[in-house]
TORZA-629286 format. One line per field, with one value per residue (C-alpha): residue number from 1; x, z, y; residue in three letters; chain. Coordinates in Angstrom, 2 decimals. Layout:
BEGIN
k	(NUM  ...)
east	(X  ...)
up	(Z  ...)
north	(Y  ...)
r	(ALA  ...)
c	(A  ...)
% end
This chain:
BEGIN
k	(1  2  3  4  5  6  7  8  9  10  11  12  13  14  15  16  17  18  19  20  21  22  23  24  25  26  27  28  29  30  31  32  33  34  35  36  37  38  39  40  41  42  43  44  45  46  47  48  49  50  51  52  53  54  55  56  57  58  59  60  61  62  63  64  65  66  67  68  69  70  71  72  73  74  75  76  77  78  79  80  81  82  83  84  85  86  87  88  89  90  91  92  93  94  95  96  97  98  99  100  101  102  103  104  105  106  107  108  109  110  111  112  113  114  115  116  117  118  119  120  121  122  123  124  125  126  127  128  129  130  131  132  133  134  135  136  137  138  139  140  141  142  143  144  145  146  147  148  149  150  151  152  153  154  155  156  157  158  159  160  161  162  163  164  165  166  167  168  169  170  171  172  173  174  175  176  177  178  179  180  181  182  183  184  185  186  187  188  189  190  191  192  193  194  195  196  197  198  199  200  201  202  203  204  205  206  207  208  209  210  211  212  213  214  215  216  217  218  219  220  221  222  223  224  225  226  227  228  229  230  231  232  233  234  235  236  237  238  239  240  241  242  243  244  245  246  247  248  249  250  251  252  253  254  255  256  257  258  259  260  261  262  263  264  265  266  267  268  269  270  271  272  273  274  275  276  277  278  279  280  281  282  283  284  285  286  287  288  289  290  291  292  293  294  295  296  297  298  299  300  301  302  303  304  305  306  307  308  309  310  311  312  313  314  315  316  317  318  319  320  321  322  323  324  325  326  327  328  329  330  331  332  333  334  335  336  337  338  339  340  341  342  343  344  345  346  347  348  349  350  351  352  353  354  355  356  357  358  359  360  361  362  363  364  365  366  367  368  369  370  371  372  373  374  375  376  377  378  379  380  381  382  383  384  385  386  387  388  389  390  391  392  393  394  395  396  397  398  399  400  401  402  403  404  405  406)
east	(83.57  84.68  88.28  90.38  91.02  94.56  97.64  98.90  102.43  104.07  106.48  109.16  109.22  111.43  113.95  113.42  115.21  118.12  118.89  120.52  120.27  117.11  117.80  117.47  114.15  115.53  116.78  113.51  111.51  113.50  112.81  109.09  108.99  110.64  107.65  105.08  106.87  106.86  103.11  101.72  102.26  101.78  98.49  96.86  94.76  96.94  97.56  98.30  100.45  101.15  103.59  103.67  106.07  105.89  103.12  105.22  104.89  107.72  106.36  103.37  102.95  100.46  101.01  98.94  95.67  92.53  90.48  91.48  89.15  90.68  94.13  94.08  96.89  96.64  98.11  97.71  94.45  92.82  89.63  89.12  86.13  87.22  84.73  84.90  87.57  84.49  83.47  85.93  84.13  80.71  81.98  83.35  79.95  78.24  80.89  80.36  76.63  77.44  79.72  76.85  74.59  72.21  73.07  74.33  76.37  73.92  70.90  68.86  68.06  64.34  64.91  65.89  63.57  60.53  58.99  61.99  61.08  61.24  64.71  66.06  65.24  68.40  70.72  72.70  74.54  77.73  76.80  76.37  79.73  81.77  80.01  78.31  74.71  73.94  72.01  71.59  73.65  71.56  73.36  71.80  68.36  69.24  68.96  65.19  62.57  61.37  58.18  58.89  61.88  62.22  63.37  66.74  69.81  71.48  74.04  71.15  69.17  71.55  70.12  69.66  70.11  66.37  65.83  68.41  66.47  63.24  64.78  65.99  62.56  61.02  62.95  61.96  65.36  69.04  71.87  72.68  71.88  73.56  76.92  77.50  79.31  81.43  80.41  81.63  78.48  77.94  74.28  75.20  77.14  74.39  72.05  74.54  74.55  70.75  70.93  73.23  70.67  67.69  69.28  71.01  68.16  70.64  71.43  74.38  76.55  75.75  76.53  79.90  80.62  79.71  81.14  84.19  85.27  84.83  86.46  89.47  89.58  89.04  87.47  87.31  86.09  82.41  79.82  78.78  75.10  74.53  72.74  73.24  76.99  79.98  83.41  86.29  89.46  87.55  89.25  87.18  87.42  88.73  89.07  91.51  89.95  92.61  95.01  92.51  91.03  87.28  85.76  83.91  83.19  79.72  77.87  74.35  75.69  77.72  75.06  74.94  76.71  77.57  79.32  81.39  80.19  82.97  85.45  88.72  92.32  95.79  95.85  92.64  93.36  96.63  94.49  92.30  95.39  96.64  93.28  93.44  97.02  96.28  92.71  91.15  87.62  87.48  89.63  91.83  89.34  86.38  88.24  89.12  85.96  86.89  90.31  89.08  88.73  85.34  85.28  82.64  81.31  82.74  80.30  81.15  80.76  80.10  76.91  75.26  76.08  72.74  73.35  74.61  71.93  68.78  67.28  66.40  63.57  64.74  67.79  68.41  70.86  73.86  76.30  78.99  79.29  81.64  79.97  82.03  83.27  85.25  86.42  88.74  87.13  87.75  86.83  83.88  83.97  82.50  84.95  87.93  90.32  91.30  88.62  89.59  92.02  91.94  90.08  90.47  87.95  86.83  84.61  85.45  89.01  90.74  93.17  95.50  99.27  101.75  105.09  104.34  103.70  100.23  98.19  94.72  93.77  91.02  90.72  88.22  87.17  84.40  83.93  87.01  88.66  90.89  92.00  93.96  94.67  96.94  98.24  100.96  100.28  103.26  105.59  103.86  103.68  100.75  100.49  97.62  97.19  94.34  93.85  91.39  92.17  91.44  94.61  96.59  96.52  97.04  97.33  100.24  101.99  101.41  102.98  106.06  106.37  105.83  108.69  110.93  109.87  109.54)
up	(35.49  38.86  39.75  40.85  44.57  44.88  42.93  42.97  44.07  40.68  41.45  42.49  39.15  37.57  39.27  38.87  35.92  36.97  35.69  32.35  28.69  27.01  25.88  22.26  21.22  21.33  24.87  25.87  24.39  26.48  29.63  28.90  28.08  31.44  33.16  31.52  30.90  34.55  34.92  32.36  31.81  28.31  29.25  31.18  30.16  29.75  28.66  25.61  25.78  23.39  23.87  21.21  21.06  18.58  16.72  16.23  17.98  20.42  21.82  20.94  22.23  23.57  26.35  27.21  25.75  24.67  24.93  27.18  25.37  21.93  23.27  20.84  21.73  22.48  19.80  18.72  16.91  19.95  20.92  24.63  26.41  27.24  30.09  31.24  28.67  26.41  27.97  25.84  22.72  24.17  24.96  21.42  20.00  22.01  20.97  17.31  17.71  19.36  16.41  14.08  15.85  17.03  20.72  23.13  26.26  28.27  26.93  29.63  30.01  29.75  26.40  25.00  27.13  27.94  30.12  32.45  36.02  36.96  38.49  34.97  34.11  35.95  34.56  31.53  28.91  30.37  33.84  32.39  30.60  33.60  36.31  38.11  37.17  40.41  38.76  41.05  40.31  38.28  39.83  43.20  41.70  40.41  43.80  43.51  40.82  39.41  37.49  33.77  33.92  33.63  37.18  38.86  36.66  36.07  33.63  31.58  31.83  31.47  32.11  28.88  28.32  28.00  31.35  32.98  31.73  33.04  36.48  36.57  35.50  38.47  40.91  41.79  42.88  42.21  44.68  44.87  42.99  39.56  39.41  43.17  43.57  41.54  41.61  39.05  37.23  34.95  34.84  33.24  30.42  29.73  29.37  27.09  24.80  24.69  23.92  20.96  19.60  20.18  18.67  15.73  14.81  14.71  17.20  19.42  17.93  14.40  15.15  16.60  13.55  10.98  12.70  14.59  13.84  10.04  9.35  11.45  9.88  13.30  11.41  14.28  17.04  17.99  20.67  21.31  21.25  21.80  18.87  16.62  15.99  16.58  18.01  15.93  17.69  20.94  24.31  27.03  30.58  33.42  37.18  39.15  41.77  43.77  41.23  38.37  35.94  35.63  32.59  33.97  30.75  31.31  34.23  34.71  33.64  30.61  28.05  28.73  26.04  26.74  30.01  28.97  26.03  23.46  22.36  20.71  20.12  20.35  16.57  16.45  19.57  17.99  15.23  17.86  19.55  16.21  15.56  18.92  18.31  14.85  15.48  12.77  14.22  16.01  15.77  18.72  19.72  19.47  21.56  24.30  26.43  26.90  28.17  30.56  34.15  35.72  38.72  41.40  43.16  46.55  49.28  52.69  55.59  55.94  57.94  54.95  52.55  51.06  51.72  55.24  56.30  54.51  51.77  48.88  46.58  43.98  45.93  48.42  51.34  50.75  53.58  51.10  49.63  51.14  53.52  52.45  49.02  47.05  43.47  43.91  43.20  45.41  45.36  47.69  50.57  48.78  45.86  45.50  45.66  49.11  50.27  49.58  46.75  44.24  40.96  37.69  35.00  31.64  29.17  29.29  30.50  33.83  33.53  36.53  35.84  36.65  38.10  36.73  33.21  31.89  30.97  29.96  31.04  31.90  33.45  32.78  35.05  34.58  35.15  33.75  32.24  33.23  30.84  30.97  28.40  29.26  27.00  27.80  25.08  25.83  25.80  22.75  24.71  24.86  26.89  26.43  28.45  28.00  30.12  30.18  33.77  37.00  39.00  36.98  37.54  34.14  35.81  37.98  35.00  32.80  35.38  35.51  31.75  32.12  34.60  32.02  29.13  30.72)
north	(-108.24  -107.00  -106.36  -109.30  -109.18  -107.93  -108.77  -112.35  -112.99  -113.17  -110.36  -112.79  -114.56  -111.94  -109.69  -105.97  -104.46  -102.31  -98.84  -99.44  -98.59  -99.95  -103.54  -104.57  -106.16  -109.69  -109.30  -107.60  -110.47  -112.94  -110.96  -110.79  -114.50  -115.21  -113.60  -115.89  -119.18  -120.35  -119.74  -122.19  -125.89  -127.32  -129.03  -126.20  -123.19  -120.18  -116.65  -114.51  -111.40  -108.53  -105.67  -102.94  -100.02  -97.15  -98.97  -102.12  -105.45  -105.93  -109.20  -111.40  -114.93  -117.45  -119.97  -123.04  -124.31  -122.47  -125.67  -128.57  -130.97  -130.47  -129.46  -126.50  -124.12  -120.41  -118.18  -114.51  -115.38  -117.00  -115.18  -114.54  -113.08  -109.53  -109.04  -105.40  -104.51  -104.50  -101.17  -99.19  -100.43  -99.58  -96.10  -95.74  -96.74  -94.00  -91.47  -92.34  -91.68  -88.34  -87.52  -88.49  -86.00  -88.75  -88.40  -85.74  -86.36  -84.22  -86.12  -87.86  -91.53  -90.79  -89.09  -92.49  -94.64  -92.47  -95.20  -95.28  -94.19  -90.53  -90.76  -91.36  -87.71  -86.64  -89.36  -88.21  -90.23  -88.78  -90.08  -93.57  -93.40  -92.30  -94.37  -91.47  -92.41  -94.24  -97.09  -100.06  -103.18  -105.59  -108.55  -107.68  -108.26  -111.71  -113.41  -113.46  -113.70  -110.39  -109.58  -109.45  -111.79  -115.55  -116.11  -116.27  -116.21  -119.56  -120.90  -122.26  -119.04  -116.11  -112.68  -110.70  -106.97  -106.33  -108.06  -105.79  -102.77  -104.32  -104.78  -101.18  -99.93  -101.74  -99.53  -95.98  -94.71  -94.87  -95.37  -91.65  -88.42  -88.61  -86.85  -86.80  -90.12  -92.54  -96.19  -98.74  -99.83  -102.78  -101.77  -98.45  -100.11  -102.65  -99.66  -97.91  -100.94  -100.79  -97.06  -97.78  -100.24  -97.93  -94.83  -96.54  -98.87  -101.77  -104.46  -103.61  -106.43  -105.29  -101.64  -102.66  -104.80  -102.13  -99.08  -100.40  -103.95  -104.03  -100.60  -101.65  -105.13  -106.71  -109.58  -112.06  -109.73  -109.81  -109.25  -112.83  -113.78  -117.49  -119.05  -116.02  -115.95  -118.18  -117.50  -118.81  -119.97  -119.68  -119.87  -121.49  -120.21  -122.37  -122.36  -124.50  -126.76  -128.52  -129.99  -130.11  -127.63  -127.15  -125.46  -122.42  -120.62  -119.17  -117.63  -116.23  -112.80  -113.91  -112.96  -109.20  -107.22  -103.60  -104.33  -107.32  -109.41  -108.94  -111.62  -110.63  -111.70  -110.20  -109.88  -107.84  -105.82  -104.71  -103.15  -101.48  -100.08  -98.75  -97.09  -95.33  -94.26  -92.81  -91.51  -93.68  -93.62  -90.27  -87.18  -86.32  -83.62  -86.00  -88.59  -86.11  -86.60  -90.26  -89.23  -86.52  -87.77  -87.18  -84.84  -84.52  -81.44  -80.58  -81.54  -80.14  -80.53  -84.25  -83.68  -82.05  -84.86  -85.95  -89.64  -89.03  -86.57  -87.64  -89.75  -87.44  -88.40  -90.86  -92.07  -94.83  -94.86  -97.09  -97.80  -98.85  -95.36  -92.76  -90.35  -87.36  -86.46  -83.94  -83.63  -86.65  -90.02  -93.04  -96.72  -97.40  -99.84  -102.87  -102.86  -105.18  -102.25  -100.96  -98.56  -94.97  -95.80  -92.95  -93.46  -91.59  -92.56  -91.20  -93.06  -96.78  -96.12  -95.70  -92.80  -92.76  -92.65  -95.38  -94.23  -90.73  -92.11  -91.14  -94.20  -95.39  -98.88  -101.32  -104.74  -107.49  -110.33  -112.84  -116.56  -118.31  -115.20  -112.31  -109.57  -106.35  -103.63  -100.72  -97.94  -95.41  -92.80  -90.56  -93.56  -95.10  -98.37  -100.82  -104.02  -106.48  -109.67  -112.13  -115.25  -118.16  -119.08  -117.23  -117.80  -115.26  -111.51  -109.84  -106.45  -107.55  -109.12  -106.07  -103.80  -106.07  -105.58  -101.85  -101.72  -103.40  -101.18  -97.76)
r	(MET  LYS  LEU  ALA  ALA  GLY  PHE  LEU  ALA  PHE  ALA  GLY  ILE  VAL  ALA  ASN  ALA  GLY  ALA  GLN  ASP  PRO  PRO  ASN  PRO  SER  ALA  MET  GLY  GLN  LYS  ILE  ASP  ALA  ILE  PHE  ALA  PRO  LEU  VAL  THR  PRO  ASN  SER  PRO  GLY  VAL  ALA  ALA  LEU  VAL  ALA  LYS  ASP  GLY  LYS  LYS  LEU  PHE  GLU  ARG  GLY  TYR  GLY  LEU  ARG  ASP  LEU  GLN  THR  THR  ALA  LYS  ILE  ASP  PRO  ARG  THR  ASN  PHE  ARG  LEU  ALA  SER  CYS  SER  LYS  GLN  PHE  THR  ALA  MET  ALA  ILE  MET  LEU  LEU  VAL  ARG  ASP  GLY  LYS  LEU  ARG  TYR  ASP  GLN  LYS  LEU  THR  ASP  VAL  PHE  PRO  ASP  PHE  PRO  THR  TYR  GLY  LYS  SER  ILE  SER  ILE  ARG  ASN  LEU  LEU  ASN  HIS  THR  ALA  GLY  LEU  GLN  ASP  TYR  GLU  THR  PHE  MET  GLU  ARG  GLU  GLN  PRO  GLY  THR  ARG  GLY  LYS  GLY  THR  GLU  ASP  HIS  GLN  ILE  GLN  ASP  ALA  GLU  VAL  LEU  THR  LEU  LEU  LYS  GLN  THR  ASN  HIS  GLY  MET  PHE  PRO  PRO  GLY  THR  GLN  TRP  TYR  TYR  SER  ASN  SER  ALA  TYR  VAL  VAL  LEU  GLY  LEU  ILE  VAL  ALA  LYS  VAL  SER  GLY  GLN  SER  PHE  PRO  GLU  PHE  LEU  ARG  GLN  ARG  ILE  PHE  ALA  PRO  LEU  LYS  MET  ASP  HIS  THR  LEU  ALA  TYR  VAL  LYS  GLY  GLN  ASN  GLU  ILE  GLY  ASN  ARG  ALA  TYR  GLY  HIS  THR  LYS  GLU  GLY  ASN  THR  TRP  LYS  GLN  THR  ASP  GLN  SER  PRO  THR  SER  ALA  THR  LEU  GLY  ASP  GLY  GLY  ILE  TYR  SER  SER  LEU  GLU  ASP  LEU  ALA  LYS  TRP  ASP  ASP  ALA  LEU  ARG  THR  ASN  LYS  LEU  LEU  THR  GLN  GLU  GLU  MET  GLN  PRO  ALA  LEU  THR  PRO  VAL  THR  LEU  PRO  THR  ILE  SER  PRO  CYS  ALA  THR  HIS  PRO  ILE  ALA  SER  SER  ASN  PRO  ALA  GLY  THR  ALA  PRO  ASN  SER  ASN  LEU  PRO  ARG  CYS  ASN  ASP  THR  GLN  LEU  HIS  TRP  PRO  ALA  ASN  SER  ASP  ARG  PRO  GLU  GLY  THR  ALA  VAL  SER  TYR  GLY  PHE  GLY  TRP  PHE  LEU  ASP  PRO  TYR  ARG  THR  HIS  PRO  ARG  MET  TRP  HIS  TYR  GLY  GLU  THR  MET  GLY  PHE  HIS  SER  TYR  ILE  THR  ARG  PHE  PRO  ASN  ASP  ARG  LEU  THR  ILE  ILE  ILE  LEU  SER  ASN  ARG  THR  ASP  ILE  SER  PRO  GLU  SER  LEU  ALA  LEU  HIS  ILE  ALA  ASP  LEU  CYS  LEU)
c	(A  A  A  A  A  A  A  A  A  A  A  A  A  A  A  A  A  A  A  A  A  A  A  A  A  A  A  A  A  A  A  A  A  A  A  A  A  A  A  A  A  A  A  A  A  A  A  A  A  A  A  A  A  A  A  A  A  A  A  A  A  A  A  A  A  A  A  A  A  A  A  A  A  A  A  A  A  A  A  A  A  A  A  A  A  A  A  A  A  A  A  A  A  A  A  A  A  A  A  A  A  A  A  A  A  A  A  A  A  A  A  A  A  A  A  A  A  A  A  A  A  A  A  A  A  A  A  A  A  A  A  A  A  A  A  A  A  A  A  A  A  A  A  A  A  A  A  A  A  A  A  A  A  A  A  A  A  A  A  A  A  A  A  A  A  A  A  A  A  A  A  A  A  A  A  A  A  A  A  A  A  A  A  A  A  A  A  A  A  A  A  A  A  A  A  A  A  A  A  A  A  A  A  A  A  A  A  A  A  A  A  A  A  A  A  A  A  A  A  A  A  A  A  A  A  A  A  A  A  A  A  A  A  A  A  A  A  A  A  A  A  A  A  A  A  A  A  A  A  A  A  A  A  A  A  A  A  A  A  A  A  A  A  A  A  A  A  A  A  A  A  A  A  A  A  A  A  A  A  A  A  A  A  A  A  A  A  A  A  A  A  A  A  A  A  A  A  A  A  A  A  A  A  A  A  A  A  A  A  A  A  A  A  A  A  A  A  A  A  A  A  A  A  A  A  A  A  A  A  A  A  A  A  A  A  A  A  A  A  A  A  A  A  A  A  A  A  A  A  A  A  A  A  A  A  A  A  A  A  A  A  A  A  A  A  A  A  A  A  A  A  A  A  A  A  A  A  A  A  A  A  A  A  A  A  A  A  A  A  A  A  A  A  A  A  A  A  A  A  A  A  A  A  A  A  A)
% end
């Protein structure tokens, strides 16, 4: 669920498009196909790609196999684990509850979970949505046994959402005072999924099904819970080891839901894109908070920064966080982006432009899978790339397509 380390060197596969009149769809399809065709052999795991323009599919195709054991091929109905691209659906679920009047963005974590430690009194729903809550990373707790859990996470024992909450309740501080730093947080989105369940009175998967997937006729999209539901046309994740492929479909963190547990296909994600384009679930005004980049308060000079100068009650020093800050967000030192790279984030979407074109986007990375969804609203262009192998960078490939289409 973390960002792939750098772009892979696929840029040389296709020459840059020169300044010319926009090509016709057939010619564009050939150019897009030329990006993907060299990457996948017929007997390897692969990739699925969708390009939509003005609400119509410009390109939609699968390459390679979704399951090496059955040799089932990837097609537009193949369901991939979305990993962190799931966060946009978790954010939508919260926004629907806000629209229903059952939640407020300024509501505190302890309002929903009264037994959460005192530091949760200053963490708002908005902080959780935009990664400024400062919750500690649950994966850091999984190296050792914790009271109230079933031991270290393994492929056989995958950590569950309730266990994540238990781990967070066993701490008495966050990483920083809420709203003062930006730190990409899977913990926050696991908690948001639990909030959806607590406030709605439904399980998180069932809420998603009733309020998002069913209304949009995303009939094959689901939040996967082993033993409770099944994934049709399922792609299995793979990692290349030497010259062979190893199925690496599940990890100790693959069972958490709000941060990355959704499976979907190109066919269903096209319906999701259409719903966003036409405001089927929320009005444009109701959707606006998700598309508004979070800003941070100016903290100056550096010597007075709370993390640099002291350890306030309820926070813990963290050497990976920036020592100085302003209203511009940046990736911290321990991320896979270059330290100091600017960040623009709303609710479940990154919001920085690409070559001056406004966009909303998210990546997903987990064991055996990479995914990438990017939307250019002003250009009415959407690019979705799903992969069940880890040697492909969907982000790099999507930006090649963007260069062709913009």
